[in-house]
N, C-alpha and C positions, 0 to 999 in steps of 0.2 A: 534873145527871143527863144520861147519855148514852143514846142509843137505838141498839141493835145489831139489825141484820137478818141472820139466818143462813138460807142458802138450801140446800135439800137437793141431792143429787148431780145435776149437770148432764149430761144424757144425749145424746151425740152432736150431730150438726149441729142437730136439732130443738130442743134445749135450748138450745144456744148462741144459735141465732137467736131463740129466744123471749126469752132474757135481753136480747138487744140491742133487741128491741121493747119489751119491758115494764118492764125495771128502772129506767131513768132516771126516769119518772114514779112508779113506785111508790116509789122511794126518796124522792123529794120528798114523796109523800103521806104516808108514815108518819114522815117526819123522821129518817131514818136517819144517825147519825153516823159509823157503820162497818158495812160490808157484808162478810160472810165467806161464800164460796161454796165448796162442795165440787166440785172439778172432775176428779176422777179418772176419769170416764167421758165427758169432753168432747170426746175425740178423735173424728174423723169416724166411725169403726168403733164407737165406744161402749166401747172400753176404752183407758184411759190418757189422757194430757193431751199436747198439743203446743204449740209456741211460738204457733201461730196460735190455737188454741182458748183458750188462757190469755190471750193478748193482747186478744182479743175480749171475753172475760168482764171483764177489767180495765178496758177502754175503756167498757163499758157501765156501770160504777160500782162493781165489786167493789174492795175494799181489800186483801183477802187470800184467797188460794185454798188450800184444804186438799185432801188427797188420801186415800190408803188403801192397800189391797192391790194395786191396779192403778197405783201411783205410777210404776212403772218400765216399764210395758208398751208404750212406743213408743220407736222409735229416736231417739238423740240427747239422751236424758233428762239425761245427766250435764251437758252444756253448758246445758241448759235450766235445771236447777236452780241451777246455778253462776251464772248470769246473771239470775235472777229471785228476788230475796230474799223478795218477798212470797208466793212459791209454795213451800208447805212440805210435806214428806213425814212419815209418822209419826216421832215422837221416839224411840220405843223399839225402833228397829233396831239391828243390829249396829255396831260401831265401824268406821269407814272407809267406811260408806255414803254416797254422794253427797247432797248437799242438807242442809237444815236442818229441824229438827223443830219449831221454834218462831219466832216473828217478834214483835218489838216495833213496835206501830203508834203513833206519836207524833202525838197530836192537839192538841199545843199546850197545851191546858189539863190534859191527863192522858196517860199512857201506857198502852197496853193490851197485855198479853201474851196472844198467840194461840198455841195449841199444837194439835198433832195427835197422837193416840196410837191405836195399833191393837190390837185383841183378839187372843186366841190360839186361838179354836176356829174350825175349818172355813175358814180363810182362806188357809192354805198360805204364810204369811209368816213366816220366822224372825224372832221377835221376843223381847225381854226381858220380864220381869215388869212389867205396866203399873202396878201400885201402886208398886213401887220407882221407876219412872220418873218417876211423878208426883211423888213425894216429892222426887227430885232436881230436877225442874224447879222446884217451889215453893220450894226452899232458895235458888235463885238469883234468884228473882223479886223485882224492886225496884219492884214496883207492886201495888196492892191489886186491881186489875182483871185477872182471869185467866179466859180463855175457852178451852174445850177441845172440839174435835171428836173424839169417841171413836167411832173406826170399827170396829164390830164385828158379828158375826153373831147372838149370843145376847142376848135382852133381859136375861136374869139378869146376864150380864157387865156390861151397861151400867148397870143399877140398882145393883149392889153397888159398882162403881167410883164412881158419882156419890154414893152415900150415904157412902162412906168418906171423900170429900173435901168434904161440906157444910160450909160456912162458910169453906173454904179456896180455893175458886174462885167466881167471880161467876156463870158460866154453862157448864153441861156439856150438850152435845147430842149424840145419836147419829146416825151415818149408816151407809150400806151397804145396807140392806135395800130401799130406795127406797119404802117404804110408811110414810106419816106414822101416828104414834101419837097416841092422844087422852089423853095423861096429861101435858100440860104442867102444871107446877107450880113452886112455890118451897119448898124445903125449909126446915125450922126455923131452920137456920144461915145462911139468905139465899142459897143457891145456886138459881138457876132451872135447871130440868131438863125435858128431853124426850127419851124413848127413841130415837125416829128422827123427823127432820125431813122425811122423804120424799124425793122426787125432783123434778127439772125436766126435763120431756120430753113425750113422746107420751102423751095420755090413753088412746087406743084402742091399748093395748099391753099386754105382760106385763113389767111393771117396766121399761118403755123399749124393749123388742125387739119384733119382729114377732110377732103373735099367732099365725098359722098355723105358723110355723116352730118357736116355742116349744112349742105344743101337740104337734106331731108328734114333737119330740125327746123330750118327756117321756112321752107316751102309748105310743109305739111304740119308744122307744130308737133313733130313726131319727138317723143320723149326719149331720145337716144343720147348715150353718154358721148361726150366730145372727146376724142383721143388725138394726140399728135400725129402730124403726117410724117412720112419718110421721104427717101429719095434725095435727089441733089439738093443742095442747100446754098444759101448766099449770106453774106455778112454785109449789113447796111449801116451807115453812120456818117460821121463828118469829121474833117481835119481842120484844125485851127491853129493859127499862128498868134501868140500873144506876147506882148512886150512885158516881160517880168518886172520892169521898173515902174511902168505907169499903169498896168493892167489892161491897156486897150488893146483890143484885137486888130490884127494887121491884115488877115486873110481868112476865109473860110471856104472849104471845098466839100462838096457832097461826094460820097464814095459808096461803091458797090463792088464786092468781091464775090464771084461766083464759082461753083464747081465747074 
């Protein structure tokens, strides 16, 4: 049995610093063999990922970093993805896009395929059909342990996608909305699922950004620049146990670690 810790969107400097403070001890506490963190908002401004933010997340204990619609929103992303194999962008982007959409994590006693797939509604990302992309991914998989970060806006997209691939993936979790859902479950075919695993960042915020600015922008259509929030933080995610021989999940637990 292997234990996987999936961490919701790491937001800006506050989220990265919190990962550095809390992840090493929490990783030992839950006995995680593999840590996957979504880092697409880990840049200091809260949009995109940088070499520094990714490096700090890896150093703190993450094994794989996934992304989403903000995968390429910082300068120098081509070199970053080229040089960082365990940093992946959505698999179902067009041909010729920099980076890789999946990564094989070799644990010695087993291999784990980790993939990133992006939804198609309200994300503004030119992407291919995610069902077809998942079929393509699974056809080439040489391990029964398959984990997917499905980065999407709509809950309906996430649930339908996961239900379609029940028994063919070990763990499918959603990211992007920064709000953890209370629907962690194991489907009949053995796939662990949670619609959104939340975020890692400021508690007193609007999904990670400054409250006053977010309210003014929404209430008055005020053209103010959104900035990340500060203050106490939290880490949100899920811990899943998977049989490495069959690829079936045996348990899933929603988790939250707070300042």
